[in-house]
ZAVO-23897 format. One line per 5 residues: number of its first residue (from 0); their letters; for each residue x negated, y, z negated of C-alpha. Coordinates in Angstrom, 1 decimal. Example, Ala and Ser with C-alpha at 12.3 -4.5 7.8 and 13.67 -1.06 7.14 Angstrom:
0> AS> -12.3,-4.5,-7.8  -13.7,-1.1,-7.1
! end
This chain:
0> MSKTL> 14.6,9.1,29.3  14.3,6.0,31.3  16.3,3.1,30.1  15.1,-0.5,29.8  16.6,-3.8,28.7
5> YDLPK> 13.4,-5.1,27.2  9.7,-4.5,27.2  8.4,-5.0,30.6  5.2,-6.8,31.5  2.3,-5.0,33.1
10> TARAA> 2.1,-7.6,35.9  4.1,-10.6,37.3  4.3,-12.9,40.2  4.8,-11.9,44.0  4.5,-13.5,47.4
15> VITEF> 2.8,-10.8,49.4  2.2,-10.4,53.1  -1.5,-9.3,53.4  -2.1,-10.2,57.1  0.3,-11.0,59.9
20> HKDLD> 0.6,-14.5,61.1  -1.0,-15.7,57.9  0.3,-17.5,54.8  1.6,-15.2,52.1  -0.6,-14.5,49.0
25> LSDSH> 0.9,-15.9,45.9  -0.2,-13.5,43.3  0.4,-13.8,39.5  -0.9,-10.3,38.9  1.3,-8.0,41.0
30> PVPSA> 1.9,-4.6,39.2  5.2,-4.2,37.6  6.5,-0.5,37.5  7.2,0.8,34.1  10.6,2.3,33.4
35> ADLKP> 9.0,5.7,33.4  7.5,5.2,36.9  11.0,4.6,38.4  12.3,7.4,40.6  15.9,8.9,39.9
40> GTCLV> 18.4,6.7,41.5  16.4,3.6,41.4  16.4,0.5,39.1  14.2,-2.5,38.3  15.7,-5.9,38.8
45> KVDYA> 14.3,-9.1,37.5  15.0,-11.7,40.1  16.4,-15.1,39.4  16.8,-16.4,42.9  15.7,-15.2,46.3
50> GVCHS> 16.6,-16.4,49.8  14.5,-17.3,52.8  15.6,-16.2,56.3  14.3,-16.3,59.7  13.9,-12.6,59.6
55> DLHVK> 11.3,-13.1,56.9  9.5,-15.2,59.3  9.6,-12.6,62.0  8.5,-10.0,59.7  5.5,-12.2,58.6
60> NDAFG> 4.5,-12.6,62.2  5.2,-9.0,63.3  7.7,-10.1,65.8  10.1,-7.3,65.3  7.6,-4.5,66.0
65> LPTPL> 9.0,-2.5,63.1  6.8,-0.4,60.9  5.7,-2.9,58.1  3.0,-1.4,55.8  0.7,-4.0,54.3
70> PLVGG> 0.3,-5.3,51.9  3.9,-5.9,51.3  6.2,-8.3,49.0  8.3,-10.4,51.4  11.9,-11.4,51.2
75> HEGIG> 15.1,-9.6,51.4  17.8,-11.6,49.7  17.8,-11.8,46.0  20.0,-11.8,42.9  18.9,-10.9,39.3
80> TVVAI> 19.4,-8.6,36.5  19.1,-4.8,36.1  16.2,-4.5,33.4  15.5,-0.7,33.8  17.0,2.4,35.4
85> GNHTV> 15.0,5.4,36.5  15.1,8.7,34.5  17.5,11.3,35.6  19.6,8.8,37.5  23.2,10.3,37.8
90> DSPVK> 26.4,8.4,37.9  24.7,5.0,38.3  27.3,2.5,39.5  25.3,-0.2,37.7  24.0,-0.5,34.1
95> LGDRV> 21.3,-2.4,32.3  22.2,-6.0,32.2  24.3,-6.1,35.3  23.8,-9.0,37.7  23.3,-7.6,41.2
100> GMKWT> 22.3,-8.6,44.6  19.7,-6.9,47.0  19.9,-7.3,50.8  17.9,-6.3,54.0  19.1,-2.8,53.8
105> ARSCL> 17.6,-1.4,50.7  19.0,2.1,51.2  20.8,4.4,53.5  21.2,8.1,53.3  25.1,7.8,53.0
110> KCESC> 25.2,11.3,54.6  24.6,11.0,58.3  27.3,10.2,61.1  26.5,6.6,61.1  26.9,6.3,57.3
115> RKGME> 30.0,8.3,57.3  31.5,6.0,59.9  30.6,2.8,57.9  27.7,1.9,60.2  25.1,2.2,57.4
120> GCCAM> 22.8,-0.4,59.1  22.3,2.2,62.0  21.2,4.9,59.6  17.7,6.2,60.4  16.7,5.6,56.7
125> TVTHS> 17.2,2.0,56.9  14.2,1.6,59.1  11.9,2.9,56.2  14.0,1.3,53.6  14.4,-2.5,54.4
130> HGCSV> 13.7,-5.0,51.6  10.8,-7.2,52.7  10.0,-5.2,55.8  9.3,-1.5,55.0  9.6,-1.7,51.2
135> DGTWA> 8.7,-4.5,48.8  11.2,-7.3,48.9  12.6,-10.0,46.8  9.9,-12.8,46.5  8.8,-11.3,43.3
140> DYVVA> 9.7,-11.5,39.5  10.6,-7.8,39.5  11.8,-5.6,42.4  12.5,-1.9,42.7  16.0,-1.2,44.2
145> WTDYV> 18.3,1.7,44.7  21.2,1.9,42.3  23.8,3.0,45.0  22.7,0.0,47.2  22.6,-3.0,45.0
150> TPIPA> 25.7,-5.1,45.1  27.6,-6.3,41.9  27.9,-10.0,42.0  31.5,-11.6,40.9  31.3,-13.3,37.7
155> SLDSA> 32.7,-16.6,39.2  29.7,-17.0,41.6  26.6,-18.9,40.8  23.5,-16.9,41.7  21.8,-19.5,43.8
160> AATPI> 25.0,-20.2,45.9  25.6,-16.4,46.3  22.1,-15.4,47.3  22.3,-16.2,51.0  25.5,-14.2,51.3
165> LCAGI> 23.6,-11.1,50.8  22.0,-11.4,54.3  23.3,-14.4,56.2  26.8,-14.1,54.9  27.3,-10.4,55.5
170> TVYKA> 25.6,-10.4,58.9  27.9,-13.1,60.4  31.0,-11.7,58.6  30.5,-8.3,60.1  29.8,-9.9,63.6
175> IKQSN> 33.1,-11.8,63.5  35.0,-8.6,62.4  33.6,-7.0,65.5  34.5,-9.8,67.9  37.9,-8.5,68.9
180> TKIGD> 39.7,-11.7,67.9  43.0,-12.5,66.3  44.4,-15.6,64.5  44.4,-18.5,66.9  41.7,-17.3,69.2
185> WIAIS> 38.7,-19.5,70.1  35.2,-18.4,69.2  31.9,-20.0,70.0  29.1,-19.9,67.4  25.7,-20.7,68.6
190> GAGGG> 23.3,-22.0,65.9  26.4,-23.3,64.1  24.6,-25.6,61.8  21.9,-23.1,60.8  21.6,-20.7,58.0
195> LGHLA> 23.7,-18.0,59.6  25.8,-20.1,61.8  27.1,-22.6,59.1  28.4,-19.5,57.2  29.8,-17.9,60.5
200> VQYAV> 31.9,-21.2,61.2  33.5,-21.0,57.7  34.2,-17.3,57.8  35.8,-17.7,61.3  38.0,-20.7,60.0
205> AMGLR> 38.9,-18.5,57.1  39.9,-15.7,59.4  42.2,-18.0,61.3  40.0,-18.6,64.4  39.3,-22.0,66.3
210> VVAID> 35.6,-22.7,66.4  33.4,-24.4,69.1  30.2,-25.1,67.3  27.1,-25.2,69.4  23.8,-26.7,67.9
215> TGASK> 21.9,-29.9,68.1  21.4,-32.9,65.9  23.7,-35.4,64.2  23.3,-33.8,60.8  24.4,-30.5,62.1
220> RDLCL> 27.2,-32.1,64.1  28.5,-33.8,61.0  28.2,-30.7,59.0  30.1,-28.5,61.5  32.9,-30.9,62.3
225> NVLGA> 33.4,-32.8,59.0  32.7,-30.2,56.3  32.8,-26.7,57.9  36.0,-26.8,59.9  34.9,-26.6,63.5
230> EKWID> 37.3,-28.0,66.0  34.8,-28.7,68.8  31.0,-29.6,69.1  28.6,-29.0,71.9  25.0,-30.4,71.6
235> FMETK> 22.9,-28.0,73.7  20.3,-30.8,73.9  22.6,-33.4,75.2  24.9,-31.6,77.4  24.3,-31.5,81.2
240> DLVKD> 26.3,-28.3,81.6  26.8,-26.3,78.5  28.8,-23.5,80.1  31.4,-26.0,81.7  31.6,-28.0,78.4
245> VIEAA> 32.1,-24.8,76.3  34.9,-23.6,78.6  36.5,-27.0,78.6  36.4,-27.2,74.7  38.1,-23.8,74.3
250> GGLGP> 41.2,-24.6,76.2  39.9,-24.7,79.6  39.4,-20.8,79.8  36.5,-20.3,77.5  36.4,-18.8,74.1
255> HAAVL> 37.7,-15.3,73.4  34.5,-14.5,71.7  30.9,-15.7,70.9  28.7,-15.0,68.1  25.0,-15.6,68.8
260> AVGNA> 22.9,-16.1,65.7  20.0,-17.6,67.4  16.3,-16.7,68.2  16.4,-17.6,71.9  17.6,-15.5,74.8
265> LPFNQ> 19.1,-18.4,76.9  22.2,-18.8,74.7  23.0,-15.1,75.0  23.0,-15.4,78.8  25.0,-18.5,78.8
270> ALLYL> 27.7,-16.9,76.8  28.3,-14.3,79.4  29.1,-17.2,81.8  31.5,-19.2,79.5  33.5,-16.2,77.9
275> RPAGT> 37.0,-16.0,79.2  38.1,-12.7,80.8  37.9,-9.8,78.4  35.9,-11.8,76.0  33.4,-10.3,73.4
280> LVAVG> 29.7,-11.3,73.1  28.5,-10.4,69.6  24.6,-10.3,69.5  23.3,-11.0,66.1  20.1,-12.8,66.5
285> MPPGG> 17.0,-11.0,67.6  14.7,-13.2,69.9  11.2,-12.2,69.6  8.9,-11.3,72.5  11.0,-8.6,74.2
290> ATLNV> 13.8,-11.0,75.3  16.5,-9.4,77.6  20.1,-9.9,78.2  20.7,-10.3,82.0  24.0,-9.1,83.0
295> PIALL> 25.2,-9.2,86.5  27.3,-6.3,87.0  29.4,-8.3,89.6  30.2,-10.6,86.5  30.5,-7.9,83.8
300> VPKCI> 33.2,-5.7,85.6  35.6,-8.3,87.0  35.6,-10.4,83.7  35.9,-7.1,81.7  33.3,-8.6,79.3
305> NIVGS> 32.6,-6.6,76.1  29.0,-6.7,74.7  28.6,-5.7,71.0  25.4,-5.6,68.9  25.9,-6.3,65.2
310> ATGNR> 22.8,-5.8,62.8  24.4,-6.1,59.3  27.4,-4.9,57.5  28.0,-2.0,55.1  28.6,-2.0,51.4
315> QDMTE> 32.4,-2.7,51.8  31.7,-5.6,54.1  29.3,-7.0,51.5  32.1,-6.8,48.8  34.5,-8.5,51.2
320> ALDIV> 32.1,-11.3,52.2  31.4,-12.1,48.5  35.1,-12.0,47.8  35.8,-14.6,50.4  33.2,-17.0,48.8
325> AQGKV> 34.6,-16.2,45.3  38.0,-17.4,46.6  36.6,-20.7,47.7  37.0,-20.2,51.3  33.2,-20.1,52.2
330> KCHYE> 30.5,-22.3,50.6  26.9,-22.0,51.5  25.1,-25.2,52.0  21.6,-24.6,50.6  18.7,-26.3,49.0
335> VREWE> 16.8,-24.9,45.8  13.1,-25.0,46.1  10.6,-23.4,43.8  8.9,-20.0,44.5  5.5,-21.5,44.9
340> EVNDV> 6.8,-23.4,47.9  7.6,-20.2,50.0  4.9,-20.9,52.6  6.0,-24.4,53.1  9.5,-23.2,53.5
345> LKELH> 8.5,-20.7,56.2  6.7,-23.4,58.1  9.9,-25.6,58.0  11.9,-22.7,59.3  9.4,-22.1,62.1
350> EGKVT> 9.6,-25.9,63.0  13.5,-26.0,63.1  13.8,-28.5,60.1  16.1,-26.4,57.9  19.8,-27.2,57.8
355> GRIVL> 21.8,-24.6,56.0  19.8,-22.2,53.7  16.8,-22.5,51.4  16.9,-20.6,48.2  13.7,-19.9,46.0
360> RMADA> 14.2,-20.3,42.3  11.9,-18.0,40.2  9.9,-19.4,37.3  11.9,-17.4,34.8  15.3,-18.8,36.1
365> RRA> 13.9,-22.4,35.8  13.0,-21.9,32.1  16.5,-20.3,31.4
! end
């Protein structure tokens, strides 16, 4: 029989995308699956905290062009408690009462070549199994997830602080792992004061890299230089020649790598110019509107530039990223807001007013 931690309500709250480019519908009568309705290999998670990411904004505005069935519960970062497990689930890695995290990739097949090589984010199944994009996400009191793909959260980590690591953290951690850098190398991070970027700076420092932080604004400059550990700062709004300034900041030769966690095409193309020979550009952000990377072959070949796309990490990367946080080497700078404010938060993200990350507190978490 199906297993439950307690009697489940028939309905609960959820922030639902009902129409692209419109505010989400804040419903207090969204259906909650019964334990008997859960399929084998799935579980029901009672959400305590849910993150807000630029990808959520892009999904709401249909900017990715991915298959997004509406209506759909938004959000793809969340931490909560397993309260039910589907009948006939075999060898579940989680049990009732476990605290687990959910991320963008809700499920991969774990059988294809990509999965076998540890590139689970490239599995074809992830297109149809992405939280908040193709299956219901985390901006709800209760979320259906897959037992093989939820992530146990280390006991020492606070749920609100750990929530952004489930997307922003794993994304930039994996990107830095693919940057072909070694201890002492320079790495440029665009969007360094943002939700992904401020974590990337810390992961890079923890991995022994020297960081050139690229962003704009006094608050982000102070955060990057005085708190996160970046050695150099370039304000892209104030500089007269960003490429020249980045090259000079990274020892006069340019950085060995650049991680681009931004939603504009210009920084990607600038990175091709400031990277030193044999440098690596790691593309993380996905600018909307069919943005392209313009790579002159006469630049690419003589400089031996490497270009790498990095969507997200696998389950092992997730464990490593959380472990580094548990060791105290990375700390997410975040603000907790109430679930009811999700549309306001999305507007602030669109206007570029968010430093670090915003985490939504669910009502039950507030009463606890």
